[in-house]
NUSEMI-892436 format. One record per residue (C-alpha): chain; residue number from 1; x, y negated, z; residue in one letter. Coordinates in steps of 0.5 Angstrom, whole numbers. Layout:
N
KOLNU mol seq     x     y     z type
KOLNU   A NUM     X     Y     Z    A
...
//
This chain:
396
KOLNU mol seq     x     y     z type
KOLNU   A   1    21   -33   -45    M
KOLNU   A   2    19   -27   -42    F
KOLNU   A   3    12   -24   -46    Q
KOLNU   A   4     7   -18   -45    T
KOLNU   A   5     3   -14   -50    K
KOLNU   A   6    -1    -8   -50    V
KOLNU   A   7    -3    -2   -55    G
KOLNU   A   8    -8     4   -55    Y
KOLNU   A   9   -10     9   -59    S
KOLNU   A  10   -15    14   -58    T
KOLNU   A  11   -14    18   -64    N
KOLNU   A  12   -14    26   -64    Q
KOLNU   A  13    -8    26   -68    D
KOLNU   A  14    -1    26   -63    A
KOLNU   A  15     4    23   -68    K
KOLNU   A  16    -2    17   -71    L
KOLNU   A  17    -4    16   -63    S
KOLNU   A  18     4    14   -62    G
KOLNU   A  19     4    11   -68    V
KOLNU   A  20    -3     6   -67    E
KOLNU   A  21    -1     4   -60    T
KOLNU   A  22     6     2   -62    A
KOLNU   A  23     4    -2   -68    R
KOLNU   A  24    -1    -6   -62    M
KOLNU   A  25     4    -6   -58    A
KOLNU   A  26    11    -7   -61    T
KOLNU   A  27    15   -13   -64    T
KOLNU   A  28    21   -14   -68    A
KOLNU   A  29    25   -17   -61    N
KOLNU   A  30    21   -12   -56    T
KOLNU   A  31    27    -9   -51    K
KOLNU   A  32    22    -4   -47    L
KOLNU   A  33    15    -1   -47    G
KOLNU   A  34    11     3   -41    L
KOLNU   A  35     8     9   -45    L
KOLNU   A  36     2    12   -41    F
KOLNU   A  37    -2    19   -45    T
KOLNU   A  38    -6    24   -43    S
KOLNU   A  39    -4    31   -41    C
KOLNU   A  40    -8    34   -46    V
KOLNU   A  41    -4    32   -53    Q
KOLNU   A  42     2    33   -55    D
KOLNU   A  43     7    29   -52    Q
KOLNU   A  44    13    30   -57    H
KOLNU   A  45     9    29   -62    A
KOLNU   A  46     6    22   -59    I
KOLNU   A  47    14    19   -58    I
KOLNU   A  48    15    22   -65    E
KOLNU   A  49    10    16   -67    G
KOLNU   A  50    12    11   -63    V
KOLNU   A  51    19    12   -65    K
KOLNU   A  52    17    12   -72    E
KOLNU   A  53    14     5   -71    V
KOLNU   A  54    19     2   -66    S
KOLNU   A  55    25     5   -68    G
KOLNU   A  56    31     5   -62    N
KOLNU   A  57    27     1   -58    M
KOLNU   A  58    28     4   -50    P
KOLNU   A  59    20     6   -47    F
KOLNU   A  60    20    10   -40    I
KOLNU   A  61    13    13   -38    G
KOLNU   A  62     8    20   -36    C
KOLNU   A  63     2    23   -37    T
KOLNU   A  64    -4    19   -33    S
KOLNU   A  65   -10    23   -29    S
KOLNU   A  66   -16    23   -34    A
KOLNU   A  67   -15    15   -36    A
KOLNU   A  68   -12     9   -37    I
KOLNU   A  69   -15     3   -37    V
KOLNU   A  70   -13    -3   -43    V
KOLNU   A  71   -15   -11   -44    S
KOLNU   A  72   -19   -11   -50    G
KOLNU   A  73   -21    -4   -50    A
KOLNU   A  74   -24    -2   -43    G
KOLNU   A  75   -23     5   -40    Y
KOLNU   A  76   -20    10   -44    L
KOLNU   A  77   -23    17   -41    G
KOLNU   A  78   -23    21   -48    N
KOLNU   A  79   -22    29   -47    E
KOLNU   A  80   -18    29   -53    T
KOLNU   A  81   -14    25   -51    G
KOLNU   A  82   -10    17   -51    Y
KOLNU   A  83    -5    13   -50    S
KOLNU   A  84    -4     6   -48    G
KOLNU   A  85     3     2   -48    M
KOLNU   A  86     5    -4   -45    M
KOLNU   A  87    11    -8   -48    S
KOLNU   A  88    16   -13   -46    F
KOLNU   A  89    20   -18   -49    E
KOLNU   A  90    24   -24   -47    G
KOLNU   A  91    30   -29   -50    N
KOLNU   A  92    34   -28   -43    D
KOLNU   A  93    31   -20   -42    L
KOLNU   A  94    35   -15   -42    I
KOLNU   A  95    34    -8   -40    V
KOLNU   A  96    36    -2   -38    G
KOLNU   A  97    34     5   -38    T
KOLNU   A  98    35    12   -35    A
KOLNU   A  99    32    19   -34    A
KOLNU   A 100    33    26   -32    S
KOLNU   A 101    30    32   -30    E
KOLNU   A 102    31    34   -23    R
KOLNU   A 103    37    38   -21    V
KOLNU   A 104    40    41   -13    D
KOLNU   A 105    39    34   -11    N
KOLNU   A 106    35    28   -12    P
KOLNU   A 107    38    23    -9    R
KOLNU   A 108    44    25   -13    E
KOLNU   A 109    40    25   -19    V
KOLNU   A 110    37    17   -16    G
KOLNU   A 111    45    15   -16    K
KOLNU   A 112    46    18   -23    K
KOLNU   A 113    39    14   -26    L
KOLNU   A 114    42     8   -23    A
KOLNU   A 115    50     8   -25    R
KOLNU   A 116    46    10   -32    E
KOLNU   A 117    41     5   -32    A
KOLNU   A 118    47    -1   -31    I
KOLNU   A 119    51     2   -36    K
KOLNU   A 120    46     2   -41    N
KOLNU   A 121    43    -6   -39    A
KOLNU   A 122    50    -8   -41    G
KOLNU   A 123    52   -11   -35    V
KOLNU   A 124    55   -11   -29    K
KOLNU   A 125    50   -13   -24    K
KOLNU   A 126    44   -10   -20    V
KOLNU   A 127    38   -13   -23    P
KOLNU   A 128    33   -17   -21    N
KOLNU   A 129    26   -11   -20    Y
KOLNU   A 130    25    -4   -24    F
KOLNU   A 131    21     0   -25    C
KOLNU   A 132    21     8   -23    M
KOLNU   A 133    17    14   -25    I
KOLNU   A 134    18    22   -22    A
KOLNU   A 135    15    27   -21    S
KOLNU   A 136     9    27   -15    P
KOLNU   A 137    15    32   -10    K
KOLNU   A 138    21    28    -8    E
KOLNU   A 139    20    21   -10    E
KOLNU   A 140    23    19    -4    E
KOLNU   A 141    29    22    -5    E
KOLNU   A 142    30    19   -12    Y
KOLNU   A 143    29    13    -9    L
KOLNU   A 144    34    13    -4    K
KOLNU   A 145    39    15   -10    G
KOLNU   A 146    37    10   -13    I
KOLNU   A 147    38     5    -7    Q
KOLNU   A 148    45     7    -5    D
KOLNU   A 149    48     5   -12    V
KOLNU   A 150    43    -2   -12    I
KOLNU   A 151    41    -4    -5    G
KOLNU   A 152    33    -6    -4    R
KOLNU   A 153    32    -9   -10    V
KOLNU   A 154    23   -10   -11    P
KOLNU   A 155    21    -4   -15    M
KOLNU   A 156    14    -2   -18    F
KOLNU   A 157    11     5   -21    G
KOLNU   A 158     8    11   -20    G
KOLNU   A 159     9    19   -21    S
KOLNU   A 160     6    23   -26    C
KOLNU   A 161    -1    26   -26    A
KOLNU   A 162    -5    30   -30    D
KOLNU   A 163   -13    32   -30    N
KOLNU   A 164   -13    38   -25    T
KOLNU   A 165    -8    37   -19    V
KOLNU   A 166    -4    44   -23    E
KOLNU   A 167     3    41   -25    G
KOLNU   A 168     1    40   -33    K
KOLNU   A 169     4    33   -32    W
KOLNU   A 170    10    30   -35    S
KOLNU   A 171    15    24   -35    I
KOLNU   A 172    16    21   -42    I
KOLNU   A 173    22    18   -44    T
KOLNU   A 174    25    16   -52    N
KOLNU   A 175    28    23   -53    D
KOLNU   A 176    25    27   -49    K
KOLNU   A 177    20    30   -44    V
KOLNU   A 178    20    34   -38    F
KOLNU   A 179    15    36   -32    S
KOLNU   A 180    20    35   -26    D
KOLNU   A 181    25    30   -25    G
KOLNU   A 182    25    21   -25    C
KOLNU   A 183    26    15   -29    A
KOLNU   A 184    28     8   -29    V
KOLNU   A 185    27     2   -32    A
KOLNU   A 186    31    -4   -30    F
KOLNU   A 187    30   -11   -31    F
KOLNU   A 188    35   -17   -32    Y
KOLNU   A 189    30   -23   -33    A
KOLNU   A 190    29   -30   -30    N
KOLNU   A 191    21   -29   -29    N
KOLNU   A 192    17   -29   -22    E
KOLNU   A 193    16   -21   -22    C
KOLNU   A 194    11   -20   -15    K
KOLNU   A 195     7   -14   -13    T
KOLNU   A 196     1   -12   -10    N
KOLNU   A 197     3    -6    -5    Y
KOLNU   A 198    -4    -4    -2    T
KOLNU   A 199    -9     1     0    G
KOLNU   A 200   -15    -4     2    E
KOLNU   A 201   -17     1     7    Y
KOLNU   A 202   -21    -1    14    R
KOLNU   A 203   -17     2    20    E
KOLNU   A 204   -22     7    25    T
KOLNU   A 205   -20     8    32    E
KOLNU   A 206   -18    15    30    N
KOLNU   A 207   -10    15    31    F
KOLNU   A 208    -5    21    33    G
KOLNU   A 209     2    22    34    T
KOLNU   A 210     5    27    29    I
KOLNU   A 211     9    32    34    T
KOLNU   A 212    10    37    28    E
KOLNU   A 213    12    37    21    V
KOLNU   A 214    14    43    16    R
KOLNU   A 215    18    42     9    D
KOLNU   A 216    17    35     9    H
KOLNU   A 217    10    34     7    R
KOLNU   A 218     6    39    11    T
KOLNU   A 219     2    36    16    L
KOLNU   A 220     2    42    22    V
KOLNU   A 221     0    38    29    K
KOLNU   A 222    -3    32    31    I
KOLNU   A 223    -2    31    39    D
KOLNU   A 224     0    38    40    G
KOLNU   A 225    -6    40    36    V
KOLNU   A 226    -8    44    29    S
KOLNU   A 227    -8    38    24    A
KOLNU   A 228   -13    40    21    L
KOLNU   A 229   -18    41    27    K
KOLNU   A 230   -16    34    29    K
KOLNU   A 231   -17    31    22    Y
KOLNU   A 232   -24    35    21    A
KOLNU   A 233   -25    32    28    E
KOLNU   A 234   -24    26    26    W
KOLNU   A 235   -29    25    20    I
KOLNU   A 236   -34    30    24    H
KOLNU   A 237   -33    36    20    S
KOLNU   A 238   -31    43    21    T
KOLNU   A 239   -24    46    19    P
KOLNU   A 240   -28    51    14    E
KOLNU   A 241   -30    45    11    E
KOLNU   A 242   -24    42     9    L
KOLNU   A 243   -20    49     7    K
KOLNU   A 244   -17    49     0    G
KOLNU   A 245   -17    43    -5    S
KOLNU   A 246   -23    41     0    N
KOLNU   A 247   -20    36     4    L
KOLNU   A 248   -17    32    -2    L
KOLNU   A 249   -24    31    -5    T
KOLNU   A 250   -27    28     3    A
KOLNU   A 251   -21    25     5    S
KOLNU   A 252   -20    20    -2    I
KOLNU   A 253   -26    15     2    T
KOLNU   A 254   -23    17     9    K
KOLNU   A 255   -15    18     8    P
KOLNU   A 256    -9    17    14    L
KOLNU   A 257    -5    12    14    G
KOLNU   A 258     2    10    17    M
KOLNU   A 259     4     2    19    K
KOLNU   A 260    11     1    17    D
KOLNU   A 261    15    -2    23    P
KOLNU   A 262    13    -9    23    I
KOLNU   A 263     6    -8    22    G
KOLNU   A 264     5   -11    15    N
KOLNU   A 265     4    -6    11    L
KOLNU   A 266     0     1    12    T
KOLNU   A 267     2     6     7    V
KOLNU   A 268    -4    11     5    I
KOLNU   A 269    -2    19     7    R
KOLNU   A 270    -6    23     2    H
KOLNU   A 271    -9    29     4    P
KOLNU   A 272   -10    34    -1    M
KOLNU   A 273   -10    41     1    F
KOLNU   A 274   -13    45     7    G
KOLNU   A 275    -8    51    10    D
KOLNU   A 276    -1    51     7    D
KOLNU   A 277    -2    51    -1    M
KOLNU   A 278     4    56     0    N
KOLNU   A 279     1    62     3    T
KOLNU   A 280    -5    66     2    I
KOLNU   A 281    -7    66    10    V
KOLNU   A 282    -5    62    16    T
KOLNU   A 283    -7    62    23    D
KOLNU   A 284    -5    55    23    D
KOLNU   A 285   -10    49    20    D
KOLNU   A 286    -5    45    17    V
KOLNU   A 287    -6    40    12    M
KOLNU   A 288    -2    39     5    N
KOLNU   A 289     0    30     4    L
KOLNU   A 290     2    28    -2    G
KOLNU   A 291     8    24     1    N
KOLNU   A 292    14    25     6    N
KOLNU   A 293    12    26    14    L
KOLNU   A 294    16    24    20    V
KOLNU   A 295    15    27    27    T
KOLNU   A 296    14    22    34    K
KOLNU   A 297    11    17    30    T
KOLNU   A 298     2    14    29    T
KOLNU   A 299    -2    17    23    V
KOLNU   A 300    -9    12    24    I
KOLNU   A 301   -15    15    21    Q
KOLNU   A 302   -17    10    14    M
KOLNU   A 303   -24     9    10    E
KOLNU   A 304   -26     5     6    A
KOLNU   A 305   -34     6     2    T
KOLNU   A 306   -34     8    -6    V
KOLNU   A 307   -37     0    -7    D
KOLNU   A 308   -30    -2    -4    E
KOLNU   A 309   -25     2    -8    L
KOLNU   A 310   -29    -1   -14    I
KOLNU   A 311   -28    -8   -11    A
KOLNU   A 312   -21    -7    -9    S
KOLNU   A 313   -19    -8   -16    N
KOLNU   A 314   -21   -15   -16    S
KOLNU   A 315   -19   -17   -10    K
KOLNU   A 316   -12   -14   -10    A
KOLNU   A 317   -11   -17   -17    L
KOLNU   A 318   -13   -24   -14    S
KOLNU   A 319    -9   -23    -7    D
KOLNU   A 320    -3   -22   -13    L
KOLNU   A 321    -5   -29   -16    N
KOLNU   A 322    -4   -32   -10    N
KOLNU   A 323     3   -29    -9    M
KOLNU   A 324     6   -32   -15    M
KOLNU   A 325     8   -39   -15    K
KOLNU   A 326     7   -39   -23    K
KOLNU   A 327     2   -37   -28    E
KOLNU   A 328     3   -29   -30    P
KOLNU   A 329     2   -27   -37    V
KOLNU   A 330     1   -20   -36    G
KOLNU   A 331    -1   -14   -31    Y
KOLNU   A 332     2    -8   -31    F
KOLNU   A 333    -3    -4   -26    L
KOLNU   A 334    -2     3   -22    V
KOLNU   A 335    -8     6   -20    H
KOLNU   A 336    -8    12   -16    C
KOLNU   A 337   -12    18   -20    G
KOLNU   A 338   -15    20   -13    G
KOLNU   A 339   -19    13   -13    R
KOLNU   A 340   -20    14   -19    R
KOLNU   A 341   -23    21   -18    L
KOLNU   A 342   -27    18   -12    G
KOLNU   A 343   -30    14   -17    I
KOLNU   A 344   -32    18   -22    A
KOLNU   A 345   -35    23   -18    M
KOLNU   A 346   -41    18   -17    E
KOLNU   A 347   -41    16   -25    H
KOLNU   A 348   -38     9   -24    R
KOLNU   A 349   -31     9   -27    E
KOLNU   A 350   -33     4   -32    N
KOLNU   A 351   -34     0   -27    E
KOLNU   A 352   -26    -1   -25    I
KOLNU   A 353   -25    -5   -32    Y
KOLNU   A 354   -30   -10   -30    N
KOLNU   A 355   -27   -11   -24    E
KOLNU   A 356   -20   -13   -26    I
KOLNU   A 357   -23   -17   -32    C
KOLNU   A 358   -26   -22   -27    K
KOLNU   A 359   -19   -23   -25    V
KOLNU   A 360   -15   -22   -31    A
KOLNU   A 361   -19   -26   -36    K
KOLNU   A 362   -16   -26   -43    D
KOLNU   A 363    -9   -24   -40    K
KOLNU   A 364    -6   -17   -43    P
KOLNU   A 365    -7   -11   -38    F
KOLNU   A 366    -5    -4   -37    L
KOLNU   A 367    -7     1   -31    V
KOLNU   A 368    -4     8   -31    A
KOLNU   A 369    -7    13   -26    F
KOLNU   A 370    -2    16   -22    T
KOLNU   A 371    -1    21   -16    F
KOLNU   A 372     3    17   -12    G
KOLNU   A 373     4    10   -13    E
KOLNU   A 374    11     6   -11    Y
KOLNU   A 375    13    -2    -9    G
KOLNU   A 376    14    -6    -3    Y
KOLNU   A 377    10   -11     2    K
KOLNU   A 378    13   -18     3    E
KOLNU   A 379    19   -16     9    H
KOLNU   A 380    18    -9     8    S
KOLNU   A 381    22    -3     5    A
KOLNU   A 382    21     0    -2    N
KOLNU   A 383    17     6    -1    T
KOLNU   A 384    12    11    -4    C
KOLNU   A 385     5    13    -2    G
KOLNU   A 386    -2    16    -4    G
KOLNU   A 387    -8    13    -5    L
KOLNU   A 388    -6     6    -6    M
KOLNU   A 389    -6    -1   -12    L
KOLNU   A 390     1    -2   -14    S
KOLNU   A 391    -1    -8   -19    F
KOLNU   A 392     5   -11   -21    T
KOLNU   A 393     5   -19   -25    G
KOLNU   A 394     9   -23   -29    F
KOLNU   A 395    10   -30   -30    S
KOLNU   A 396    14   -33   -37    E
//
């Protein structure tokens, strides 16, 4: 029987935070933990505390942006730190984990991780589904490498994050902490696992063709026009008002979307910095986005109110339940840190927990806030986006 549990702590002492979290989340039969912490605490000490309780149990995870949300505890946004874990156990559950810092070729790292996770699981087949945690930089390349080895297997997960988009994030495993790289957990199980991967934004009539991209993630031109200028016109602003990180907050309710080839999934792209953040002065009004872009494809200006961002939590979870043939026993919920920021700017972040509880009822859940969200839609490829929800349910 497949089971999930959650544990949490807001203890300022990092090691005790790990101890308290693991005591609540794990048993002698736990096969895997997904661990999420604050970037302000010592992750090595948290690991030490978790291992003091759980021994050699494998776990992967990362720092979560400004908070986590845990069933039975609520919205935990303590400035002095927090940690939370979702654990998994089951008689027929087999898990293999692997992690690596970035090297010259992230796609090769992905291949290496896939092979190591299979080896560590002690089986010679591809998993039923997997979780990926990566730094918010080259997620697409890690994913390609993993799929070079195992093919298209259902995935869920998200990127590490910090509180201020300053690179103070960490990937966490049971034997190392690093800021740039990737970690995976391969699940071999007979239960049902489904992910609802969605932005829950509405399309506007503003759209255009990407005509120039720099370094995969800098949008230079749309329809041959400077991208920031075109976007500013769409949202009734000016390039000057959107320079620097002003773009990040302005675009939370007005991001860009890209449809997959069959129109089944609209993946959100979060405009984050106006002008190229690698230069001090530029002549072109460009936008740095959180995920890869491709020329000769269409971007659509999307929109949602803060009310809709909050309500999307219960809607996405209800839709996930409707997707599942069996009753879920727990949920792992990846929620974009940018969406959280937009909600928190109106001091309504506690409403995230309330919306989830409307649907989850008494089932265990854990929410991590990330700077990139991973998932798929029925018949779509596994992909990476921003300002998304990646809500995953597990049955017995």
